[in-house]
C-alpha positions in Angstrom: 12.4 -5.8 18.5 11.4 -9.4 18.2 7.8 -10.2 18.4 8.6 -13.5 20.2 10.9 -12.1 22.9 9.3 -8.7 23.3 12.7 -7.1 23.8 15.2 -5.2 21.8 18.2 -7.3 20.6 21.4 -5.3 20.4 22.8 -7.9 18.1 20.0 -7.2 15.6 20.8 -3.5 15.8 24.4 -4.2 14.9 23.5 -6.6 12.1 21.1 -4.0 10.6 23.8 -1.3 10.9 26.4 -3.4 9.1 24.1 -5.2 6.6 24.3 -2.9 3.7 21.4 -0.8 4.9 23.3 2.5 5.7 22.1 4.2 2.5 18.5 3.6 3.5 18.5 6.2 6.3 16.9 5.8 9.7 15.2 2.4 10.1 12.8 0.8 12.5 13.0 -2.9 13.1 10.0 -4.5 14.8 8.8 -8.0 14.7 11.6 -8.8 12.2 10.3 -6.3 9.7 12.7 -3.6 8.4 10.8 -0.3 7.8 11.8 3.2 6.8 11.3 5.4 9.9 9.8 8.2 7.9 7.0 5.9 6.7 6.1 4.0 9.8 3.3 4.8 12.2 1.6 3.2 15.2 -1.8 2.0 14.2 -3.1 0.1 17.3 -2.8 0.8 21.1 -1.9 -2.8 22.1 -1.4 -5.0 19.0 2.0 -6.6 18.5 1.7 -5.6 14.8 1.0 -1.9 15.6 3.8 -0.5 13.6 2.9 -0.3 10.0 4.4 1.4 6.9 1.6 3.6 5.6 1.6 3.6 1.7 4.2 1.0 1.4 5.4 -2.4 2.4 8.3 -3.1 4.7 11.7 -2.6 3.1 12.7 -6.1 4.1 12.9 -8.6 6.8 15.3 -9.9 9.5 15.7 -13.6 8.8 17.8 -15.7 11.1 19.7 -12.7 12.3 20.4 -11.3 8.8 18.7 -8.4 7.1 17.2 -9.1 3.7 16.2 -5.9 1.8 13.5 -6.7 -0.8 12.7 -3.2 -2.0 14.4 0.2 -1.6 12.7 3.6 -1.4 13.2 6.0 -4.3 16.2 8.3 -4.0 15.2 11.3 -2.0 16.3 14.6 -3.5 18.7 16.7 -1.3 16.8 19.0 1.1 17.7 22.7 1.2 20.4 23.7 3.6 19.0 25.0 6.8 20.4 27.3 9.5 21.2 26.2 13.0 19.8 29.1 15.0 17.0 28.1 17.2 14.4 30.6 18.3 13.4 30.6 22.0 10.0 29.1 21.2 8.3 27.8 18.0 4.6 27.0 18.2 3.1 24.8 15.5 -0.6 24.0 15.8 -2.7 21.1 14.4 -6.4 21.4 13.6 -8.6 18.6 12.4 -11.5 19.1 10.0 -14.8 17.8 11.4 -18.3 17.8 10.0 -20.3 20.9 11.1 -17.2 22.9 12.2 -17.8 26.6 11.5 -14.1 27.5 11.6 -14.4 30.0 14.4 -11.5 28.6 16.3 -9.3 29.4 13.3 -9.7 33.1 13.7 -6.7 34.7 15.5 -4.5 31.6 15.4 -1.8 33.6 13.5 -1.3 35.7 16.6 -0.4 32.7 18.6 1.3 30.3 16.2 4.3 30.2 13.9 2.9 27.5 11.7 -0.2 25.4 11.3 -1.0 21.9 10.0 -4.6 21.2 8.8 -5.8 17.6 9.0 -8.3 17.7 6.2 -11.0 15.3 4.9 -9.9 12.7 2.4 -7.6 14.0 -0.3 -7.4 17.5 1.2 -10.8 19.1 1.7 -12.2 21.3 4.4 -15.7 22.8 5.3 -16.5 25.9 3.2 -16.5 28.0 6.4 -12.8 27.3 6.8 -11.7 28.6 3.4 -11.4 32.3 4.2 -9.9 31.9 7.6 -7.3 29.5 6.2 -6.5 31.9 3.4 -5.9 34.7 5.9 -3.7 32.4 8.0 -1.6 31.3 5.0 -0.9 35.0 4.2 0.8 35.3 7.6 2.2 31.9 8.6 3.0 28.6 6.8 -0.1 26.4 6.7 0.4 22.8 5.6 -2.5 20.8 4.2 -2.4 17.1 5.2 -5.1 14.3 5.3 -6.6 13.1 8.5 -7.0 9.6 7.0 -3.3 8.8 7.8 -2.4 7.2 4.5 -2.5 8.2 0.9 -1.6 11.6 -0.6 -3.2 15.0 -0.5 -4.1 15.7 -4.1 -3.2 18.9 -6.1 -5.5 19.4 -9.0 -8.5 17.0 -9.1 -11.3 18.9 -7.3 -11.9 22.7 -7.6 -14.9 23.5 -5.4 -14.4 26.0 -2.5 -12.6 24.1 0.2 -11.1 21.5 -2.2 -7.4 20.7 -2.3 -6.9 22.8 -5.5 -8.8 25.8 -4.1 -6.7 25.7 -0.8 -3.4 25.3 -2.6 -4.3 28.2 -4.8 -5.0 30.2 -1.6 -1.4 29.6 -0.3 -1.6 26.4 1.7 1.3 24.0 1.4 0.7 20.4 0.3 1.9 17.7 2.7 2.0 15.0 0.0 2.1 11.5 1.7 3.0 12.8 5.1 0.3 12.3 7.7 -0.6 15.3 9.9 1.6 14.4 12.9 4.7 13.8 10.7 3.9 17.0 8.8 3.8 18.9 12.1 7.2 17.6 13.1 8.8 18.6 9.8 7.2 22.0 9.9 8.4 22.6 13.4 12.0 21.6 12.4 11.9 23.9 9.4 10.6 26.9 11.3 13.2 26.2 14.1 15.9 26.4 11.5 14.6 29.7 10.1 13.3 28.4 6.8 11.1 30.7 4.7 7.8 29.7 3.1 9.5 28.9 -0.3 12.0 26.5 1.4 9.2 25.0 3.4 7.1 24.3 0.3 10.1 22.9 -1.5 11.0 20.6 1.3 7.4 19.3 1.7 7.2 18.5 -2.0 9.9 15.9 -1.7 10.1 15.0 2.0 7.9 12.0 2.1 10.0 10.1 -0.4 7.1 9.3 -2.6 6.3 12.6 -4.3 7.9 13.4 -7.6 10.4 16.3 -7.7 9.5 19.4 -9.6 9.5 18.9 -13.4 8.1 15.4 -13.4 4.7 13.9 -12.6 3.5 16.7 -10.3 3.8 19.2 -13.2 1.6 17.3 -15.6 -1.9 18.7 -16.2 -4.7 16.9 -14.5 -8.4 16.8 -15.0 -10.5 18.9 -12.7 -13.7 17.8 -11.0 -15.6 20.9 -10.0 -18.4 19.3 -8.0 -18.6 16.8 -5.3 
Protein backbone atom coordinates (compact mmCIF):
# COMPACT_ATOMS: atom_id res chain seq x y z
CA UNK A 1 0.00 0.00 0.00
CA UNK A 2 1.30 3.45 -0.84
CA UNK A 3 1.02 6.10 1.85
CA UNK A 4 0.42 8.74 -0.82
CA UNK A 5 -2.36 7.00 -2.71
CA UNK A 6 -3.92 5.08 0.17
CA UNK A 7 -4.63 2.12 -2.08
CA UNK A 8 -3.01 -1.19 -2.88
CA UNK A 9 -1.03 -1.31 -6.09
CA UNK A 10 -1.17 -4.70 -7.88
CA UNK A 11 2.00 -3.70 -9.74
CA UNK A 12 3.84 -3.39 -6.43
CA UNK A 13 2.66 -6.83 -5.40
CA UNK A 14 4.00 -8.32 -8.63
CA UNK A 15 7.31 -6.48 -8.31
CA UNK A 16 7.79 -7.69 -4.74
CA UNK A 17 6.93 -11.24 -5.73
CA UNK A 18 9.47 -11.23 -8.57
CA UNK A 19 12.16 -9.10 -6.95
CA UNK A 20 14.27 -11.77 -5.30
CA UNK A 21 12.22 -11.77 -2.12
CA UNK A 22 10.62 -15.20 -2.33
CA UNK A 23 13.03 -16.69 0.19
CA UNK A 24 11.95 -14.11 2.78
CA UNK A 25 8.56 -15.71 3.38
CA UNK A 26 5.31 -13.78 3.70
CA UNK A 27 5.84 -10.02 3.45
CA UNK A 28 3.80 -6.93 4.22
CA UNK A 29 4.39 -3.82 2.07
CA UNK A 30 2.95 -0.63 3.50
CA UNK A 31 4.01 2.98 2.89
CA UNK A 32 6.82 1.62 0.69
CA UNK A 33 8.33 -0.36 3.59
CA UNK A 34 8.92 -4.09 3.14
CA UNK A 35 8.40 -5.99 6.39
CA UNK A 36 8.37 -9.62 7.47
CA UNK A 37 4.76 -10.51 8.23
CA UNK A 38 5.65 -12.45 11.37
CA UNK A 39 7.30 -9.35 12.86
CA UNK A 40 4.81 -6.64 11.98
CA UNK A 41 2.01 -5.36 14.19
CA UNK A 42 -0.49 -2.52 14.20
CA UNK A 43 0.53 0.11 16.76
CA UNK A 44 -1.99 2.95 16.26
CA UNK A 45 -5.70 3.06 15.46
CA UNK A 46 -5.54 5.78 12.79
CA UNK A 47 -1.93 6.71 12.00
CA UNK A 48 -0.62 6.11 8.49
CA UNK A 49 2.52 4.66 10.05
CA UNK A 50 0.58 2.21 12.20
CA UNK A 51 2.31 -0.94 10.94
CA UNK A 52 5.67 -1.37 12.67
CA UNK A 53 8.15 -4.24 12.89
CA UNK A 54 8.57 -4.88 16.58
CA UNK A 55 12.17 -5.68 17.57
CA UNK A 56 13.54 -5.01 14.08
CA UNK A 57 13.67 -2.51 11.24
CA UNK A 58 11.93 -3.09 7.90
CA UNK A 59 13.66 -5.60 5.66
CA UNK A 60 13.85 -3.00 2.92
CA UNK A 61 12.00 -0.40 0.90
CA UNK A 62 10.12 -0.04 -2.34
CA UNK A 63 11.96 2.66 -4.31
CA UNK A 64 10.52 3.86 -7.62
CA UNK A 65 8.67 0.61 -8.01
CA UNK A 66 11.57 -1.70 -7.22
CA UNK A 67 12.23 -3.61 -3.97
CA UNK A 68 15.53 -2.94 -2.22
CA UNK A 69 16.29 -5.46 0.54
CA UNK A 70 18.74 -3.98 3.05
CA UNK A 71 18.72 -6.71 5.67
CA UNK A 72 17.54 -10.28 5.77
CA UNK A 73 16.14 -12.11 8.80
CA UNK A 74 18.20 -15.00 10.17
CA UNK A 75 17.51 -18.38 8.66
CA UNK A 76 14.60 -19.98 10.47
CA UNK A 77 15.12 -23.63 11.47
CA UNK A 78 12.61 -26.09 9.98
CA UNK A 79 9.51 -26.50 12.07
CA UNK A 80 8.33 -29.94 13.11
CA UNK A 81 6.01 -31.67 10.66
CA UNK A 82 2.40 -31.35 11.74
CA UNK A 83 -0.65 -33.41 11.02
CA UNK A 84 -3.63 -32.11 9.07
CA UNK A 85 -6.48 -33.46 11.18
CA UNK A 86 -8.58 -30.61 12.53
CA UNK A 87 -10.57 -31.14 15.74
CA UNK A 88 -14.11 -29.82 15.69
CA UNK A 89 -13.24 -26.94 18.01
CA UNK A 90 -10.03 -25.69 19.63
CA UNK A 91 -10.22 -23.07 22.36
CA UNK A 92 -7.12 -21.02 23.21
CA UNK A 93 -7.48 -18.36 25.89
CA UNK A 94 -5.49 -15.20 26.54
CA UNK A 95 -5.15 -13.66 30.01
CA UNK A 96 -3.32 -10.43 30.82
CA UNK A 97 -1.51 -9.86 34.10
CA UNK A 98 -2.65 -6.74 35.95
CA UNK A 99 -1.72 -5.22 39.30
CA UNK A 100 -3.82 -6.55 42.17
CA UNK A 101 -5.25 -9.53 40.25
CA UNK A 102 -5.66 -12.44 42.67
CA UNK A 103 -5.77 -15.09 39.94
CA UNK A 104 -9.24 -16.40 40.81
CA UNK A 105 -10.27 -16.36 37.15
CA UNK A 106 -7.50 -18.83 36.33
CA UNK A 107 -9.07 -21.63 38.37
CA UNK A 108 -10.97 -24.09 36.24
CA UNK A 109 -9.78 -22.75 32.88
CA UNK A 110 -8.34 -26.15 31.97
CA UNK A 111 -11.89 -27.51 31.90
CA UNK A 112 -12.82 -25.07 29.15
CA UNK A 113 -9.62 -24.43 27.17
CA UNK A 114 -7.20 -26.49 25.10
CA UNK A 115 -4.38 -23.98 25.56
CA UNK A 116 -3.62 -20.65 27.22
CA UNK A 117 -1.39 -17.65 26.54
CA UNK A 118 -0.37 -15.46 29.48
CA UNK A 119 0.44 -11.82 28.72
CA UNK A 120 2.81 -11.22 31.61
CA UNK A 121 4.51 -8.14 33.02
CA UNK A 122 7.79 -7.06 31.45
CA UNK A 123 10.17 -9.93 30.76
CA UNK A 124 7.67 -12.58 31.88
CA UNK A 125 6.48 -11.97 35.46
CA UNK A 126 3.07 -12.49 37.05
CA UNK A 127 1.53 -11.80 40.48
CA UNK A 128 2.49 -14.34 43.14
CA UNK A 129 -1.15 -15.40 43.44
CA UNK A 130 -1.01 -16.61 39.82
CA UNK A 131 1.85 -19.04 40.34
CA UNK A 132 0.04 -22.08 41.70
CA UNK A 133 -2.98 -21.82 39.35
CA UNK A 134 -0.66 -21.50 36.34
CA UNK A 135 1.37 -24.52 37.45
CA UNK A 136 -1.83 -26.57 37.71
CA UNK A 137 -2.94 -25.36 34.28
CA UNK A 138 0.42 -26.16 32.70
CA UNK A 139 0.12 -29.73 33.99
CA UNK A 140 -3.06 -30.17 31.95
CA UNK A 141 -2.83 -27.88 28.90
CA UNK A 142 -0.05 -25.97 27.10
CA UNK A 143 0.46 -22.56 28.73
CA UNK A 144 2.61 -20.06 26.81
CA UNK A 145 4.33 -17.20 28.62
CA UNK A 146 4.47 -13.97 26.57
CA UNK A 147 5.02 -10.30 27.47
CA UNK A 148 2.19 -7.79 27.43
CA UNK A 149 4.64 -5.04 26.39
CA UNK A 150 4.38 -6.07 22.74
CA UNK A 151 8.10 -6.04 21.95
CA UNK A 152 11.25 -7.54 23.39
CA UNK A 153 11.74 -11.13 24.54
CA UNK A 154 10.48 -13.10 27.48
CA UNK A 155 13.62 -13.96 29.44
CA UNK A 156 14.56 -17.42 30.67
CA UNK A 157 17.04 -17.34 33.53
CA UNK A 158 17.52 -13.83 34.92
CA UNK A 159 15.00 -13.53 37.78
CA UNK A 160 14.14 -16.34 40.19
CA UNK A 161 11.51 -15.06 42.64
CA UNK A 162 8.05 -16.70 42.73
CA UNK A 163 6.20 -15.52 39.63
CA UNK A 164 9.37 -14.67 37.72
CA UNK A 165 10.10 -16.00 34.24
CA UNK A 166 12.52 -18.65 35.52
CA UNK A 167 10.10 -19.80 38.19
CA UNK A 168 7.23 -20.08 35.69
CA UNK A 169 9.29 -21.91 33.08
CA UNK A 170 10.43 -24.35 35.77
CA UNK A 171 6.76 -24.96 36.52
CA UNK A 172 6.04 -26.02 32.94
CA UNK A 173 5.09 -22.85 31.09
CA UNK A 174 6.37 -22.42 27.52
CA UNK A 175 8.42 -19.36 26.61
CA UNK A 176 7.07 -17.27 23.71
CA UNK A 177 10.41 -15.60 23.00
CA UNK A 178 9.89 -12.48 20.90
CA UNK A 179 6.30 -13.31 19.91
CA UNK A 180 3.73 -10.95 21.38
CA UNK A 181 0.67 -12.48 23.08
CA UNK A 182 -1.62 -12.17 20.05
CA UNK A 183 0.87 -13.81 17.68
CA UNK A 184 1.62 -16.45 20.29
CA UNK A 185 -2.07 -17.27 20.52
CA UNK A 186 -2.35 -17.73 16.75
CA UNK A 187 0.65 -20.06 16.72
CA UNK A 188 -0.59 -22.07 19.70
CA UNK A 189 -4.02 -22.45 18.10
CA UNK A 190 -2.43 -23.64 14.85
CA UNK A 191 -0.28 -26.18 16.66
CA UNK A 192 -3.16 -27.55 18.72
CA UNK A 193 -5.35 -27.76 15.65
CA UNK A 194 -2.66 -29.86 13.99
CA UNK A 195 -2.50 -32.19 16.97
CA UNK A 196 0.95 -31.15 18.23
CA UNK A 197 2.00 -32.41 21.65
CA UNK A 198 3.58 -30.23 24.35
CA UNK A 199 7.14 -31.09 23.33
CA UNK A 200 6.48 -30.13 19.71
CA UNK A 201 4.78 -26.92 20.83
CA UNK A 202 7.75 -25.94 23.02
CA UNK A 203 10.22 -26.73 20.22
CA UNK A 204 8.26 -24.68 17.72
CA UNK A 205 7.96 -21.67 20.02
CA UNK A 206 11.69 -21.73 20.70
CA UNK A 207 12.46 -20.90 17.06
CA UNK A 208 9.20 -19.53 15.63
CA UNK A 209 9.88 -15.84 16.14
CA UNK A 210 12.95 -15.90 13.91
CA UNK A 211 15.06 -14.18 16.56
CA UNK A 212 15.57 -16.88 19.15
CA UNK A 213 18.64 -19.10 19.01
CA UNK A 214 18.11 -22.79 18.23
CA UNK A 215 18.90 -25.29 20.96
CA UNK A 216 22.59 -25.67 21.57
CA UNK A 217 23.55 -22.02 21.09
CA UNK A 218 22.94 -18.86 23.07
CA UNK A 219 19.84 -20.12 24.90
CA UNK A 220 21.84 -22.94 26.50
CA UNK A 221 24.52 -20.74 28.04
CA UNK A 222 24.40 -20.19 31.82
CA UNK A 223 23.06 -16.82 32.89
CA UNK A 224 23.26 -14.88 36.15
CA UNK A 225 20.22 -15.12 38.39
CA UNK A 226 18.62 -12.18 40.18
CA UNK A 227 16.60 -13.51 43.08
CA UNK A 228 14.96 -10.29 44.20
CA UNK A 229 13.09 -7.51 42.48
